[in-house]
C-alpha positions as CSV (number, residue, x, y, z in Angstrom):
1,M,102.2,74.2,82.2
2,K,101.4,72.4,78.9
3,K,100.1,74.8,76.3
4,Q,97.4,72.4,75.1
5,L,95.7,72.7,78.5
6,F,95.0,76.4,77.7
7,Y,93.4,75.6,74.4
8,D,91.7,72.4,75.3
9,V,88.8,73.5,77.5
10,S,86.4,70.6,76.7
11,G,86.3,69.3,80.3
12,V,86.7,72.6,82.2
13,E,82.9,73.2,82.6
14,T,82.4,69.7,84.1
15,N,85.4,70.2,86.5
16,V,84.3,73.6,87.6
17,A,80.8,72.2,88.3
18,R,82.2,69.6,90.5
19,L,84.5,72.1,92.3
20,L,81.9,74.8,92.8
21,G,78.7,72.7,93.0
22,A,76.2,72.4,90.2
23,S,73.9,75.1,91.7
24,A,76.7,77.7,91.4
25,M,77.3,77.2,87.7
26,A,74.6,79.6,86.5
27,E,76.5,82.5,88.1
28,Y,79.6,81.8,86.1
29,K,78.2,81.1,82.6
30,D,79.6,84.4,81.2
31,V,83.1,83.6,82.7
32,L,83.2,80.1,81.1
33,A,82.0,81.6,77.8
34,S,85.3,83.4,77.5
35,K,88.0,81.2,75.9
36,I,90.7,83.0,77.8
37,A,89.0,82.6,81.1
38,A,88.1,79.0,80.5
39,G,91.7,78.2,79.3
40,S,93.1,79.9,82.4
41,L,90.8,77.9,84.6
42,A,91.9,74.7,83.0
43,C,95.5,75.5,83.6
44,L,94.8,76.6,87.2
45,I,92.9,73.4,88.0
46,E,95.7,71.3,86.6
47,A,98.4,73.2,88.4
48,L,96.7,73.0,91.8
49,G,95.7,69.3,91.4
50,V,92.3,70.0,93.0
51,M,90.5,67.3,91.0
52,T,92.2,64.6,93.0
53,D,90.6,65.7,96.3
54,A,87.0,64.6,96.0
55,E,86.3,65.6,99.6
56,S,86.7,69.2,98.6
57,F,84.2,69.1,95.7
58,G,81.6,71.8,96.3
59,C,83.7,73.7,98.7
60,Y,85.3,76.1,96.3
61,T,84.2,79.6,95.1
62,L,85.4,81.4,92.0
63,K,86.6,85.0,92.1
64,E,87.6,87.0,89.1
65,G,90.7,89.2,89.4
66,N,91.0,92.6,87.9
67,L,94.3,93.2,86.1
68,S,93.5,97.0,85.9
69,S,93.8,97.3,89.7
70,A,97.3,96.0,90.1
71,M,100.8,96.7,88.7
72,Q,101.9,94.1,86.3
73,L,104.9,92.2,87.4
74,D,106.4,89.2,85.6
75,S,108.5,86.5,87.2
76,A,111.7,88.2,85.9
77,A,110.9,91.2,88.0
78,V,109.9,89.2,91.1
79,W,113.1,87.2,91.3
80,S,115.6,89.7,89.9
81,L,114.5,92.4,92.3
82,N,114.5,90.0,95.2
83,L,110.9,90.8,96.0
84,L,110.3,87.2,97.1
85,P,112.7,84.5,98.3
86,E,114.3,82.8,95.3
87,P,113.8,79.2,94.2
88,S,116.8,77.2,95.2
89,S,117.7,76.6,91.6
90,T,118.1,80.3,90.8
91,T,121.1,82.4,91.4
92,T,119.8,85.7,89.9
93,G,119.5,88.6,92.2
94,V,121.9,91.2,93.4
95,A,120.9,91.0,97.0
96,R,120.4,87.2,97.2
97,F,122.3,86.9,100.5
98,G,120.6,90.0,102.1
99,G,117.2,88.3,102.0
100,S,114.1,89.4,100.1
101,V,111.7,92.3,100.4
102,L,109.1,89.8,101.7
103,E,111.5,88.7,104.5
104,I,112.4,92.3,105.3
105,L,108.8,93.6,105.5
106,N,107.3,90.4,107.1
107,R,107.6,91.6,110.7
108,G,104.1,90.5,111.6
109,K,103.4,87.4,113.6
110,T,100.9,85.3,111.7
111,P,101.2,82.9,108.7
112,M,98.1,84.4,107.2
113,G,99.8,87.8,107.3
114,R,102.8,86.4,105.4
115,R,100.6,84.9,102.7
116,L,98.7,88.2,102.3
117,L,102.0,90.1,102.1
118,E,103.2,87.8,99.3
119,R,100.0,88.5,97.4
120,W,100.4,92.3,97.9
121,I,104.0,92.1,96.6
122,R,102.9,90.2,93.5
123,Q,100.0,92.7,92.9
124,P,101.0,96.2,93.9
125,L,98.2,98.7,93.9
126,L,97.4,101.2,91.1
127,D,94.9,103.3,93.0
128,V,96.5,106.2,95.0
129,K,93.6,106.3,97.5
130,Q,94.1,102.7,98.4
131,I,97.9,103.2,98.7
132,E,97.4,106.2,100.9
133,T,94.9,104.4,103.1
134,R,97.6,101.7,103.9
135,Q,100.2,104.4,104.4
136,S,98.0,106.3,106.9
137,L,97.5,103.1,109.0
138,V,101.2,102.3,108.8
139,Q,101.9,105.9,110.0
140,L,99.6,105.4,113.0
141,F,101.5,102.2,114.0
142,V,104.8,104.0,113.5
143,D,103.8,106.9,115.7
144,D,102.2,104.8,118.4
145,T,104.9,102.3,119.5
146,S,103.0,101.1,122.5
147,L,99.9,100.2,120.4
148,R,102.1,98.5,117.8
149,M,104.0,96.4,120.2
150,E,101.0,95.3,122.3
151,L,99.1,94.3,119.1
152,L,102.1,92.3,117.8
153,D,103.5,90.7,120.9
154,E,100.3,90.1,122.9
155,C,97.6,89.6,120.3
156,M,98.9,88.7,116.8
157,K,101.5,86.3,118.3
158,A,98.7,84.4,120.1
159,L,96.5,84.0,117.0
160,P,96.4,80.6,115.3
161,D,96.4,80.3,111.5
162,L,92.7,81.0,111.0
163,G,93.0,80.6,107.3
164,R,94.3,77.1,107.5
165,L,91.8,76.2,110.2
166,A,89.0,77.4,108.0
167,V,90.2,75.1,105.2
168,S,90.4,72.2,107.7
169,L,86.9,72.8,109.0
170,E,85.5,73.1,105.5
171,K,87.0,69.8,104.5
172,K,85.6,68.3,107.7
173,K,87.4,64.9,107.5
174,H,90.8,66.4,108.3
175,A,89.5,68.6,111.1
176,K,90.5,67.7,114.7
177,I,89.3,68.6,118.1
178,T,92.4,70.8,118.5
179,D,91.2,72.8,115.5
180,L,87.9,73.5,117.2
181,V,89.7,74.6,120.3
182,S,92.2,76.8,118.5
183,V,89.4,78.8,116.9
184,Y,87.7,79.0,120.3
185,D,90.8,80.3,122.0
186,A,91.2,83.0,119.3
187,A,87.5,84.0,119.6
188,V,87.6,84.4,123.4
189,G,91.2,85.5,123.8
190,A,93.3,87.2,121.1
191,M,90.6,88.7,118.9
192,P,88.8,90.5,121.8
193,R,92.1,91.9,122.9
194,V,92.8,93.2,119.4
195,L,89.4,94.9,119.3
196,K,89.8,96.4,122.7
197,L,93.2,98.0,121.8
198,L,91.9,99.3,118.5
199,K,88.8,100.8,120.0
200,A,90.9,102.5,122.7
201,T,93.2,104.4,120.3
202,N,92.3,107.9,119.4
203,A,94.7,107.9,116.4
204,G,96.7,110.8,117.9
205,G,93.6,113.0,117.8
206,D,93.1,112.5,114.1
207,N,89.4,111.9,113.7
208,D,89.7,110.8,110.1
209,L,92.4,108.3,111.0
210,A,90.3,107.0,114.0
211,S,87.4,106.5,111.6
212,L,89.6,104.6,109.2
213,V,90.7,102.3,112.0
214,K,87.1,101.7,113.0
215,E,86.1,101.1,109.4
216,K,89.0,98.8,108.4
217,F,89.4,96.8,111.6
218,A,87.2,97.5,114.6
219,T,83.8,97.2,112.9
220,P,84.6,94.0,111.0
221,L,86.1,92.4,114.1
222,E,83.0,93.3,116.2
223,K,80.9,91.6,113.6
224,V,83.1,88.5,113.5
225,L,83.0,88.2,117.3
226,A,79.3,88.6,117.3
227,D,78.9,85.9,114.7
228,L,81.2,83.5,116.6
229,Q,79.2,83.6,119.8
230,G,77.3,80.5,118.7
231,Y,80.6,78.8,117.8
232,T,82.1,79.4,121.3
233,E,79.0,78.0,122.9
234,L,79.2,74.9,120.7
235,V,82.8,74.3,121.7
236,K,82.1,74.8,125.4
237,E,79.3,72.2,125.2
238,V,81.2,69.6,123.1
239,V,84.7,69.8,124.4
240,D,85.9,69.2,128.0
241,L,88.0,72.3,128.2
242,D,89.0,71.4,131.8
243,S,90.8,68.3,130.6
244,R,93.7,70.3,129.0
245,P,96.3,69.6,127.8
246,T,94.5,66.4,126.8
247,L,91.4,67.4,124.8
248,V,88.4,65.1,124.8
249,V,84.7,65.4,124.0
250,N,82.7,66.4,127.1
251,A,81.1,63.1,128.2
252,K,78.3,64.6,130.3
253,H,76.2,65.4,127.3
254,D,76.0,61.8,126.0
255,E,74.9,58.9,128.2
256,N,76.8,56.2,126.3
257,L,80.0,58.3,126.3
258,Q,79.6,59.0,130.0
259,A,79.1,55.3,130.8
260,L,82.3,54.5,128.8
261,R,84.2,57.2,130.6
262,E,83.2,55.9,134.0
263,E,84.2,52.4,133.0
264,W,87.5,53.8,131.7
265,D,88.2,55.6,134.9
266,G,87.4,52.5,136.9
267,I,89.9,50.4,134.9
268,L,92.6,53.0,135.4
269,A,91.9,52.9,139.2
270,D,92.2,49.1,139.2
271,I,95.5,49.4,137.2
272,E,96.9,51.8,139.9
273,E,95.9,49.3,142.6
274,E,97.6,46.4,140.8
275,H,100.7,48.6,140.5
276,R,100.7,49.0,144.3
277,N,100.2,45.3,144.8
278,A,103.1,44.6,142.5
279,L,105.3,46.9,144.5
280,D,104.3,45.1,147.7
281,T,104.5,41.5,146.5
282,I,107.3,41.6,143.9
283,G,109.4,44.4,145.4
284,G,112.0,46.5,143.7
285,D,111.6,49.7,141.7
286,I,108.7,48.8,139.5
287,K,107.2,51.4,137.1
288,C,103.8,51.2,135.5
289,E,103.9,52.5,131.9
290,K,101.5,52.9,128.9
291,D,102.4,50.6,126.1
292,K,101.2,51.0,122.5
293,V,100.7,47.3,122.0
294,R,99.6,46.0,125.4
295,G,98.0,49.1,126.8
296,F,99.9,48.9,130.1
297,A,103.0,47.1,131.3
298,F,105.4,47.1,134.3
299,R,109.1,47.7,134.0
300,V,112.1,47.2,136.3
301,V,115.4,49.0,135.4
302,N,117.7,46.3,136.6
303,K,118.0,43.6,133.9
304,K,119.3,41.1,136.5
305,E,115.7,40.9,137.8
306,E,114.7,38.9,134.8
307,A,115.7,35.6,136.4
308,R,113.8,36.3,139.6
309,L,110.7,37.5,137.8
310,S,110.5,34.6,135.5
311,K,110.1,32.2,138.4
312,L,106.9,33.9,139.6
313,P,103.9,32.1,138.2
314,Y,101.7,35.2,137.8
315,V,104.4,37.2,136.0
316,H,104.9,37.2,132.2
317,I,108.1,38.6,130.7
318,C,107.3,40.8,127.7
319,Q,110.7,41.8,126.5
320,V,114.2,42.8,127.8
321,L,115.1,46.3,126.8
322,V,118.1,48.5,127.2
323,S,116.0,50.4,129.7
324,G,115.2,47.3,131.7
325,V,112.8,44.3,131.8
326,Q,109.2,44.8,130.7
327,F,106.7,42.4,132.2
328,T,103.0,42.1,133.1
329,T,101.0,40.1,135.6
330,T,97.9,38.0,135.0
331,K,95.6,40.6,136.5
332,L,97.3,43.6,134.7
333,K,97.1,41.7,131.4
334,A,93.3,41.4,131.8
335,L,92.9,45.0,132.9
336,A,95.0,46.2,129.9
337,A,92.8,44.2,127.6
338,D,89.7,45.8,129.1
339,Y,91.4,49.2,128.8
340,R,92.0,48.7,125.1
341,R,88.4,47.6,124.5
342,V,86.9,50.5,126.4
343,R,89.3,53.0,124.9
344,G,88.4,51.9,121.4
345,E,84.6,52.1,122.1
346,Y,85.1,55.5,123.7
347,E,87.2,56.9,120.8
348,E,84.6,55.6,118.3
349,R,81.8,57.3,120.1
350,Q,83.8,60.4,120.6
351,A,84.6,60.5,116.9
352,H,80.9,60.3,116.1
353,L,80.1,63.2,118.4
354,L,83.1,65.2,117.2
355,S,82.0,64.7,113.6
356,A,78.6,66.1,114.3
357,A,80.2,69.1,116.1
358,I,82.5,69.7,113.1
359,D,79.6,69.6,110.7
360,V,78.1,72.5,112.7
361,A,81.4,74.3,113.1
362,S,82.0,74.2,109.3
363,T,79.0,76.5,108.9
364,Y,81.2,79.2,110.5
365,V,83.8,79.0,107.7
366,P,82.7,82.3,106.1
367,V,83.1,84.0,109.5
368,L,86.6,82.7,109.8
369,E,87.5,83.8,106.3
370,A,86.3,87.3,107.2
371,A,88.4,87.2,110.4
372,T,91.4,86.0,108.4
373,A,91.1,88.8,105.9
374,T,90.8,91.5,108.6
375,L,93.5,90.2,110.9
376,A,96.0,89.3,108.1
377,E,95.8,92.9,106.8
378,L,96.3,94.3,110.3
379,D,99.3,92.0,110.7
380,V,100.9,93.1,107.4
381,L,100.5,96.8,108.2
382,L,101.9,96.3,111.7
383,G,104.8,94.5,110.1
384,F,105.4,97.5,107.7
385,A,105.5,99.9,110.6
386,H,107.9,97.6,112.6
387,A,110.2,97.3,109.6
388,A,110.2,101.1,109.1
389,C,111.0,101.7,112.7
390,H,113.8,99.2,113.0
391,A,115.6,99.9,109.7
392,G,119.1,101.0,110.4
393,S,118.9,104.4,108.5
394,G,115.1,104.8,108.7
395,Y,112.3,104.6,106.1
396,C,110.1,107.5,104.9
397,R,106.5,107.8,103.8
398,P,106.6,108.2,100.0
399,T,104.5,110.6,98.1
400,V,102.7,108.6,95.4
401,E,101.1,110.5,92.5
402,Q,98.5,108.9,90.2
403,N,99.7,110.7,87.1
404,G,103.1,111.8,88.3
405,D,105.8,112.9,85.8
406,C,108.8,112.7,88.1
407,I,110.8,110.5,90.4
408,V,112.6,112.1,93.3
409,L,114.4,109.9,95.8
410,T,116.9,111.4,98.2
411,S,119.5,109.2,99.9
412,A,117.8,106.0,98.7
413,R,119.1,102.6,99.7
414,H,118.5,99.1,98.7
415,P,116.5,97.5,101.5
416,C,118.1,94.0,101.0
417,V,121.7,95.0,100.3
418,E,122.0,97.4,103.3
419,L,121.2,94.5,105.6
420,Q,124.1,92.3,104.4
421,D,126.8,91.7,107.0
422,G,129.8,93.9,106.6
423,V,128.1,96.3,104.1
424,D,128.4,100.0,104.7
425,F,125.8,101.1,102.2
426,I,126.3,104.3,100.2
427,P,122.9,105.9,99.5
428,N,122.2,107.6,96.1
429,D,119.6,110.0,94.7
430,Y,117.3,109.7,91.7
431,N,115.8,112.5,89.7
432,F,113.6,111.8,86.7
433,E,111.6,114.3,84.8
434,R,109.3,112.8,82.1
435,E,110.2,115.5,79.5
436,S,113.9,116.0,80.2
437,S,115.3,112.8,81.7
438,R,112.8,109.9,81.6
439,F,115.5,107.6,80.1
440,Q,118.7,107.4,82.1
441,L,121.8,105.4,80.9
442,V,124.1,104.3,83.6
443,T,127.8,103.5,82.7
444,G,130.8,102.8,84.8
445,P,133.1,100.0,86.0
446,N,131.9,96.5,86.8
447,M,131.4,96.1,90.6
448,G,130.8,99.8,90.7
449,G,127.2,99.5,91.9
450,K,125.3,99.9,88.6
451,S,123.2,96.8,89.1
452,T,122.3,97.7,92.7
453,Y,121.4,101.2,91.7
454,I,119.0,100.3,88.9
455,R,117.3,97.5,90.8
456,Q,117.0,99.6,93.9
457,L,114.6,101.9,92.0
458,G,112.4,99.0,91.0
459,T,112.3,97.6,94.5
460,I,111.4,100.9,96.0
461,A,108.6,101.4,93.4
462,V,107.0,98.1,94.4
463,M,107.4,98.9,98.2
464,A,105.7,102.3,97.6
465,Q,102.8,100.8,95.7
466,I,102.0,98.2,98.3
467,G,101.7,100.9,100.9
468,S,105.0,100.4,102.7
469,F,107.4,103.1,103.7
470,V,110.6,103.1,101.7
471,P,114.4,103.3,102.5
472,A,115.1,106.9,101.7
473,E,115.0,110.3,103.3
474,V,112.6,111.7,100.7
475,A,110.5,109.8,98.2
476,R,108.2,111.0,95.4
477,L,107.1,108.6,92.7
478,P,104.4,108.2,90.1
479,V,102.1,105.1,90.1
480,F,103.6,102.7,87.5
481,D,101.2,100.4,85.6
482,K,104.0,97.9,84.9
483,L,107.5,97.1,86.1
484,L,109.5,95.5,83.3
485,V,112.8,94.0,84.1
486,R,115.7,92.5,82.1
487,V,118.6,91.8,84.4
488,G,120.0,88.3,84.1
489,A,119.9,84.8,82.6
490,G,118.2,83.3,85.6
491,D,117.7,79.5,85.4
492,L,116.4,79.3,81.9
493,Q,119.7,78.0,80.7
494,Q,118.9,74.8,82.4
495,R,115.9,74.5,80.0
496,G,118.0,75.0,76.9
497,V,117.5,78.8,76.5
498,S,120.8,80.6,75.8
499,T,121.7,83.8,77.6
500,F,121.4,85.9,74.5
501,M,118.1,84.3,73.5
502,L,116.7,85.0,76.9
503,E,117.9,88.6,76.6
504,M,116.0,88.9,73.3
505,L,112.9,87.3,74.7
506,E,112.8,89.6,77.7
507,A,113.6,92.6,75.6
508,S,110.8,91.7,73.2
509,A,108.4,91.4,76.0
510,I,109.4,94.8,77.3
511,L,109.0,96.5,73.9
512,H,105.5,95.0,73.5
513,K,104.3,95.9,77.0
514,A,105.9,99.2,77.9
515,T,103.7,102.2,78.1
516,E,104.3,105.8,79.1
517,R,103.3,104.9,82.7
518,S,105.7,101.9,83.0
519,L,109.1,101.6,84.7
520,V,111.7,99.7,82.8
521,I,114.9,98.3,84.4
522,I,117.6,96.9,82.0
523,D,120.9,95.6,83.3
524,E,123.1,95.0,80.3
525,L,121.9,94.0,76.9
526,G,123.6,92.6,73.8
527,R,126.5,90.9,75.5
528,G,125.8,87.4,74.0
529,T,126.4,88.3,70.4
530,S,128.9,90.2,68.3
531,T,129.8,93.7,69.3
532,Y,128.1,95.2,66.2
533,D,124.9,93.2,66.7
534,G,124.8,93.8,70.4
535,F,125.4,97.5,70.2
536,G,122.9,97.9,67.4
537,L,120.2,96.1,69.2
538,A,120.9,98.0,72.5
539,W,120.8,101.3,70.6
540,A,117.5,100.5,68.8
541,I,115.8,99.2,71.9
542,S,116.9,102.3,73.9
543,E,115.6,104.6,71.2
544,Y,112.3,102.8,71.0
545,L,111.7,103.0,74.7
546,L,112.8,106.7,74.7
547,T,110.8,107.9,71.7
548,K,107.9,105.5,71.2
549,A,107.1,103.9,74.5
550,R,108.2,107.0,76.5
551,A,108.5,104.8,79.6
552,M,110.7,105.8,82.5
553,C,113.8,103.7,82.2
554,L,117.1,102.9,83.9
555,F,119.6,101.2,81.6
556,A,122.9,100.0,82.9
557,T,125.3,99.1,80.1
558,H,129.0,98.4,79.2
559,F,128.4,100.0,75.7
560,H,129.8,103.4,76.4
561,E,128.9,104.4,72.9
562,L,125.3,104.5,73.9
563,T,126.0,107.7,75.7
564,A,125.8,109.3,72.2
565,L,122.0,109.0,72.4
566,K,122.2,112.3,74.3
567,L,123.3,113.9,71.0
568,E,120.3,112.4,69.1
569,H,117.8,113.1,71.9
570,P,118.9,116.0,74.1
571,H,115.4,116.1,75.7
572,G,114.3,113.0,77.5
573,F,117.7,111.3,77.8
574,A,120.3,111.6,80.5
575,N,123.6,110.0,81.2
576,K,124.6,108.8,84.6
577,H,127.8,107.1,85.8
578,V,129.0,105.3,88.9
579,T,132.2,106.8,90.2
580,A,135.5,105.2,90.8
581,V,139.0,106.4,91.5
582,A,141.7,104.7,89.4
583,S,145.4,104.8,89.3
584,D,147.7,102.8,86.9
585,R,147.5,99.7,89.1
586,E,144.5,100.1,91.4
587,I,140.8,101.1,91.3
588,T,138.7,102.2,94.3
589,M,134.9,101.9,93.9
590,V,133.1,104.9,95.4
591,Y,129.5,103.6,94.7
592,Q,128.1,107.0,94.0
593,V,126.1,107.9,91.0
594,R,126.8,111.2,89.2
595,D,125.5,113.1,86.2
596,G,127.3,112.5,82.8
597,P,128.8,109.6,81.1
598,C,131.7,107.4,82.1
599,M,134.1,107.1,79.1
600,Q,136.9,105.2,80.8
601,S,137.1,101.4,80.8
602,F,138.1,99.7,84.0
603,G,138.1,96.1,82.8
604,V,141.8,95.4,83.4
605,H,141.6,97.1,86.9
606,V,138.7,94.8,87.9
607,A,140.5,91.7,86.6
608,S,143.4,92.7,88.9
609,M,141.0,93.0,91.8
610,A,139.8,89.5,91.0
611,G,143.3,88.1,91.5
612,F,144.4,87.5,88.0
613,P,148.1,86.6,87.7
614,Q,150.2,89.7,87.1
615,S,151.5,88.4,83.8
616,V,147.9,88.1,82.5
617,I,147.2,91.6,83.7
618,E,150.3,93.1,82.0
619,C,149.5,91.3,78.8
620,A,145.9,92.5,78.8
621,R,147.0,96.1,79.5
622,Q,149.5,95.9,76.6
623,K,147.0,94.5,74.1
624,S,144.4,97.1,75.1
625,Q,146.9,99.9,74.4
626,E,148.0,98.3,71.1
627,L,144.4,98.1,69.9
628,E,143.6,101.7,70.9
629,G,146.8,102.8,69.2
630,F,146.0,100.8,66.0
631,E,142.5,102.3,65.7
632,R,143.9,105.8,66.1
633,A,146.6,105.1,63.5
634,V,144.3,103.8,60.8
635,G,141.6,106.3,61.6
636,S,139.0,103.6,61.4
637,Q,135.4,104.8,61.3
638,E,134.2,101.2,61.4
639,T,135.2,100.0,64.8
640,I,133.5,100.6,68.1
641,G,136.8,101.9,69.5
642,A,136.6,104.7,66.9
643,K,133.1,105.5,68.0
644,R,134.2,105.7,71.6
645,S,137.0,108.1,70.6
646,A,134.6,110.2,68.7
647,T,132.1,110.2,71.6
648,E,134.8,111.1,74.1
649,A,135.7,114.1,71.9
650,S,132.1,115.3,71.5
651,L,130.8,114.8,75.1
652,T,131.9,116.9,78.0
653,D,130.9,116.5,81.6
654,S,127.9,118.8,80.9
655,E,127.0,116.6,77.9
656,S,127.1,119.6,75.5
657,P,125.8,118.3,72.1
658,S,128.1,118.2,69.1
659,K,128.2,116.3,65.9
660,V,129.1,112.7,65.4
661,P,131.1,111.8,62.3
662,A,128.9,111.3,59.3
663,S,129.5,107.6,58.7
664,D,128.7,106.8,62.3
665,K,125.7,109.0,62.1
666,E,124.4,107.1,59.1
667,F,125.2,103.8,60.8
668,L,123.4,104.6,64.0
669,S,120.4,106.2,62.2
670,A,120.0,103.0,60.3
671,F,119.9,101.0,63.5
672,A,117.4,103.3,65.0
673,A,115.1,103.0,62.0
674,L,114.9,99.2,62.3
675,P,111.2,98.2,63.2
676,L,112.4,96.0,66.1
677,D,109.0,95.7,67.6
678,K,107.7,94.1,64.4
679,M,110.7,91.8,63.7
680,A,111.5,88.4,65.0
681,P,115.0,88.0,66.6
682,A,116.4,86.2,63.5
683,E,115.1,89.0,61.2
684,A,116.7,91.6,63.5
685,F,120.0,89.8,63.4
686,A,120.0,89.6,59.7
687,A,119.1,93.3,59.3
688,V,121.9,94.3,61.6
689,R,124.4,92.2,59.7
690,N,123.3,93.8,56.4
691,L,124.1,97.2,57.9
692,R,127.7,96.3,58.6
693,P,130.3,98.2,56.6
694,Q,131.7,95.9,53.8
């Protein structure tokens, strides 16, 4: 979207007046007075291209969203956590081949349900009462399998896309007779069956839950069906429902149309008689077929008949086809001409009557929108229950706390990864306490499961806040106001944004947005620059999130030296590592997350697993040993290798604090003191370089 659109709002009031209708403008004066709202409207109108559809002018309404009612998710979180199917140009996402959360939870049967689910995923709830309301309804459908399956297979599956039909009727010109009948069928078929099933349930004897079902679904549906009674009568009067599968306007209510219909039927009878005469006089296997150009024509399969037919004075050869010889007779030609004329007049008259009926039907659009909202929500919740019941290892109902200070997940799984073919998923636990372990650093070998582990938490948090059950045995989470994610380069490189610049942009956004009630997911940081700069920025960002933002955070990193943050901040920081079993030549990933840091590097082992030539592996192992030996020999305090040695010596499995060498202490303290949140990336880089030992 062009930035100037946001700031140039000169024409937005005129455009909004055309879209909403001039009479509605007084209601939105305060909205348009806001520069931010007006700029947002200008961008939205341009993006949707609605000004090119003059037929829709006056059909729109304006609704203000409330940012304080939904978790803030940016595009990085949506794609990186596989919440929605990825754009084809993007390869970011640990579970790309296992589908998306939308695809996993979309077990309902209607397109309108899928659209609502996508909106829910983009806007998870912040209100615990609303979350628990959804959970209670999901629980009902989980417990009552018969009710769930009847609603899904017999009712929801039979529903048309009422949302699209409402749009079609509102635009009028694009509405068809089939649209009228589709709404009619839903009003006399699927919707009454839904209402009957919902009214029959006693919600397992839970009076509160039964009242909730009545309030959310039964009562709104009763009102919709009552309001649609006039609509169903209209369709029965206008449409000849007995003519199915061909749908035509009922001719008995219009003399002109009825006369044309009688003439039409008479012509068809004469054509049938001419067909019989042709069979008797011409002989052979003659077929009478409709033809788009001629109206009707005869056809014989045997092409050799052309010579004989051409000798008959009343026969006219039309064309020779692969399927035979097409011809007509003098009488059939006249009848076909009459048929085309009458059909044209009939369709013109029918279109006039249908247009009048659509004008009346369009007044029921608000009723259809109400039906769409109710049935789409029911469809989504049924889908949640179906997904929970058919998950391989089961889902649980999470406990969600408005001002919770802990995360407890037992045997949690990634909902997308566990569905991949050939994957035997290893579940893991999460334990966060705001005061003792709100920031958790995850170290370990590449391919060890760090990325899946940290993204898994973000995915489960979103699922919990949209009212879904989650893939775990036990789940307890706070309500997060924001989910902030930095996990990969995405497709911005195609637009000239480097990997490191993207890292800095996303990290900067996190630092500015994170609050004490946010969840931050970071998968590697600082890889695109020098080791000093990268490590320094990673340290400073971590310390800011830990001490100032105080957000709950999972940070996966290859900088093992960051584990020393435990020495600086024994309260609030915790080290975690993914486990692996390594020998001299091999490494086995265990995919389990344990307490404490991982101080061993497995880079050469992973390269071996990737199929590197053995000569390259041996050279890499030798050079790695030489560098480690060199650092020990010179006793360097300036290299990251020395920092790692110092950290290994000072951290035990229980992470008992001890002192870091003085020069390192000064260096790291200087990094931590950088006001990163107030510095541009270039300023931060320069500041880091100035801290380097000379």
